C-alpha positions as CSV (number, residue, x, y, z in Angstrom):
1,X,-31.4,-40.2,-21.5
2,X,-27.9,-40.6,-23.1
3,X,-24.9,-39.7,-20.9
4,X,-21.7,-38.4,-22.4
5,X,-18.9,-40.9,-22.1
6,X,-15.8,-39.2,-20.8
7,X,-13.1,-41.7,-19.9
8,X,-10.0,-40.6,-21.7
9,X,-6.8,-39.0,-20.4
10,X,-5.4,-35.8,-21.9
11,X,-2.9,-33.0,-21.2
12,X,-4.4,-29.6,-20.7
13,X,-2.4,-26.5,-19.8
14,X,0.7,-28.5,-19.1
15,X,-0.8,-30.8,-16.4
16,X,-2.5,-34.2,-16.7
17,X,-6.3,-34.3,-16.8
18,X,-8.5,-37.4,-16.5
19,X,-12.1,-37.2,-17.7
20,X,-14.8,-38.8,-15.5
21,X,-18.6,-39.2,-15.6
22,X,-20.9,-37.1,-13.5
23,X,-24.7,-37.3,-13.0
24,X,-26.8,-34.2,-13.3
25,X,-26.3,-33.4,-9.6
26,X,-22.5,-33.2,-10.1
27,X,-21.7,-36.6,-8.4
28,X,-19.2,-39.1,-10.0
29,X,-20.9,-42.1,-11.5
30,X,-19.4,-45.5,-12.2
31,X,-20.5,-48.4,-14.5
32,X,-21.2,-51.7,-12.7
33,X,-22.1,-54.9,-14.4
34,X,-25.7,-53.9,-14.7
35,X,-26.1,-50.2,-14.0
36,X,-24.7,-46.7,-13.5
37,X,-24.2,-45.9,-9.8
38,X,-23.7,-42.5,-8.3
39,X,-21.1,-42.1,-5.6
40,X,-21.1,-39.5,-2.7
41,X,-20.4,-35.9,-3.7
42,X,-17.0,-35.8,-1.9
43,X,-15.6,-38.4,-4.4
44,X,-13.3,-36.7,-6.9
45,X,-11.8,-39.5,-9.0
46,X,-12.3,-43.2,-9.3
47,X,-10.5,-46.3,-10.4
48,X,-12.0,-49.5,-11.8
49,X,-14.7,-51.5,-10.0
50,X,-13.1,-54.7,-8.7
51,X,-14.7,-57.4,-6.6
52,X,-17.5,-55.0,-5.8
53,X,-15.1,-52.4,-4.5
54,X,-14.0,-49.1,-6.1
55,X,-10.9,-47.1,-5.1
56,X,-11.8,-43.4,-4.8
57,X,-9.9,-40.1,-4.4
58,X,-11.1,-37.1,-2.5
59,X,-10.4,-33.4,-3.2
60,X,-7.4,-33.4,-1.0
61,X,-5.7,-36.0,-3.3
62,X,-5.9,-39.0,-0.9
63,X,-7.3,-42.4,-1.8
64,X,-9.7,-44.7,0.0
65,X,-12.2,-47.4,-1.1
66,X,-15.9,-47.9,-0.9
67,X,-18.5,-50.4,-2.1
68,X,-20.6,-49.6,-5.1
69,X,-23.4,-48.7,-2.7
70,X,-21.2,-45.8,-1.4
71,X,-20.2,-47.5,1.9
72,X,-16.7,-46.4,2.9
73,X,-14.5,-49.3,3.8
74,X,-11.0,-47.8,3.5
75,X,-10.6,-44.2,4.8
76,X,-8.9,-41.5,2.7
77,X,-5.4,-42.2,4.2
78,X,-3.4,-43.3,1.2
79,X,-1.4,-41.5,-1.5
80,X,-1.8,-44.6,-3.8
81,X,-4.2,-47.5,-3.7
82,X,-4.4,-50.4,-6.1
83,X,-7.6,-52.1,-7.3
84,X,-8.6,-55.2,-5.3
85,X,-7.6,-58.6,-6.6
86,X,-8.2,-61.9,-4.7
87,X,-9.6,-59.9,-1.8
88,X,-6.4,-58.0,-1.2
89,X,-4.9,-54.6,-2.2
90,X,-1.8,-52.6,-1.5
91,X,-1.7,-48.9,-0.5
92,X,1.0,-46.5,0.4
93,X,0.0,-44.3,3.3
94,X,0.8,-40.6,4.0
95,X,4.0,-41.7,5.7
96,X,5.0,-43.6,2.6
97,X,4.6,-47.0,4.3
98,X,3.2,-49.9,2.2
99,X,0.1,-51.6,3.6
100,X,-1.5,-54.9,2.7
101,X,-5.3,-54.4,3.0
102,X,-8.3,-56.7,3.1
103,X,-11.8,-56.4,1.5
104,X,-13.1,-55.1,4.9
105,X,-10.6,-52.3,4.9
106,X,-8.3,-53.7,7.6
107,X,-4.5,-53.3,7.3
108,X,-3.3,-56.9,7.4
109,X,0.3,-56.0,7.6
110,X,2.5,-52.9,7.2
111,X,5.4,-53.8,4.9
112,X,7.4,-50.6,5.6
113,X,10.7,-52.0,4.2
114,X,9.1,-52.3,0.8
115,X,8.3,-49.6,-1.7
116,X,5.8,-51.1,-4.1
117,X,3.9,-54.3,-5.0
118,X,1.8,-55.9,-7.8
119,X,-1.7,-57.4,-7.4
120,X,-2.1,-60.9,-6.1
121,X,-2.2,-63.8,-8.6
122,X,-3.1,-67.3,-7.2
123,X,-2.4,-66.2,-3.6
124,X,0.9,-64.5,-4.0
125,X,2.1,-61.0,-5.0
126,X,5.4,-59.6,-6.3
127,X,6.7,-57.0,-3.9
128,X,9.6,-54.5,-4.4
129,X,12.3,-53.1,-2.3
130,X,13.8,-50.4,-4.5
131,X,14.9,-52.2,-7.6
132,X,14.7,-55.8,-6.2
133,X,11.7,-58.0,-6.3
134,X,10.4,-60.7,-3.8
135,X,7.2,-62.6,-3.2
136,X,4.6,-62.4,-0.3
137,X,1.6,-64.5,0.5
138,X,-1.9,-63.2,1.2
139,X,-1.0,-62.6,4.9
140,X,2.0,-60.5,4.0
141,X,4.5,-63.1,5.0
142,X,7.7,-63.1,2.8
143,X,7.9,-66.2,0.7
144,X,10.9,-65.1,-1.3
145,X,13.3,-62.4,-0.2
146,X,13.8,-59.5,-2.7
147,X,16.7,-60.7,-4.7
148,X,15.4,-60.7,-8.2
149,X,14.8,-58.0,-10.9
150,X,11.3,-59.5,-11.5
151,X,8.9,-62.3,-10.5
152,X,6.0,-63.2,-12.7
153,X,3.2,-65.9,-12.5
154,X,4.0,-68.6,-15.0
155,X,0.5,-69.3,-16.0
156,X,0.8,-72.7,-14.3
157,X,-0.5,-73.0,-10.8
158,X,2.3,-73.2,-8.2
159,X,5.1,-71.9,-10.4
160,X,6.6,-68.4,-10.7
161,X,9.2,-67.2,-13.2
162,X,12.3,-65.5,-11.5
163,X,14.3,-63.0,-13.5
164,X,17.8,-61.7,-12.7
165,X,20.5,-60.3,-15.0
166,X,18.3,-61.1,-18.0
167,X,18.2,-64.8,-17.1
168,X,15.2,-66.8,-16.0
169,X,14.6,-69.4,-13.3
170,X,11.7,-71.1,-11.5
171,X,10.2,-71.0,-8.0
172,X,7.7,-73.7,-7.0
173,X,5.6,-72.5,-4.1
174,X,4.4,-75.8,-2.7
175,X,7.9,-77.3,-2.3
176,X,9.7,-73.9,-1.8
177,X,12.1,-75.1,-4.6
178,X,14.2,-72.4,-6.3
179,X,15.8,-73.1,-9.6
180,X,18.2,-70.2,-9.9
181,X,17.8,-67.8,-12.9
182,X,20.6,-69.1,-15.1
183,X,18.7,-69.8,-18.3
184,X,17.9,-67.7,-21.3
185,X,14.2,-68.5,-21.1
186,X,11.8,-70.8,-19.4
187,X,10.1,-72.4,-22.4
188,X,7.5,-74.6,-20.8
189,X,6.6,-76.3,-17.5
190,X,5.5,-79.9,-17.9
191,X,4.3,-82.5,-15.3
192,X,7.6,-84.4,-15.3
193,X,10.1,-81.7,-16.4
194,X,10.8,-78.1,-17.3
195,X,12.0,-77.0,-20.7
196,X,14.6,-74.2,-20.6
197,X,16.5,-72.4,-23.4
198,X,20.3,-72.2,-23.0
199,X,23.0,-70.7,-25.3
200,X,25.0,-73.1,-27.5
201,X,28.7,-73.1,-26.4
């Protein structure tokens, strides 16, 4: 039997509304790779399924996570919770502390001096302290102190693009080499050299 698709966001009566799918018993359902799966009745809102885990919100507005079979792995203790990537996620708890969490729901590390983070890419994640960005590994250890406006994966394993004052530089993880952000743009990263763009004097 066809099920109405309700996955858009709209504004109704001056507050934000998000449409979700329900089964005919009133439970939220999610689309997995092969099927539609019903979640427990106390689930109010869901994010995307990632690595077999879905982040879910309860009626009190707190986020947790469960498997697609409905097994709770992260309790409803977070005011925000990211989708999993590379077996890790970040959540901000009720006391506004940033946690690094594993697939089994354990808090690997509390990063309470930081305010936000991005998902992991190739074992590292950009992490923010107010307006400044640093880099942490999958155990929450700081690899680069927050001294940049942004850090992005270059698309080449082992290399990250550093941005500061609208200039770009490079960080190589394996050698811990920092090429300061002094260049207009990082054009390409080759085996023997890096091509950068500089202004003509």
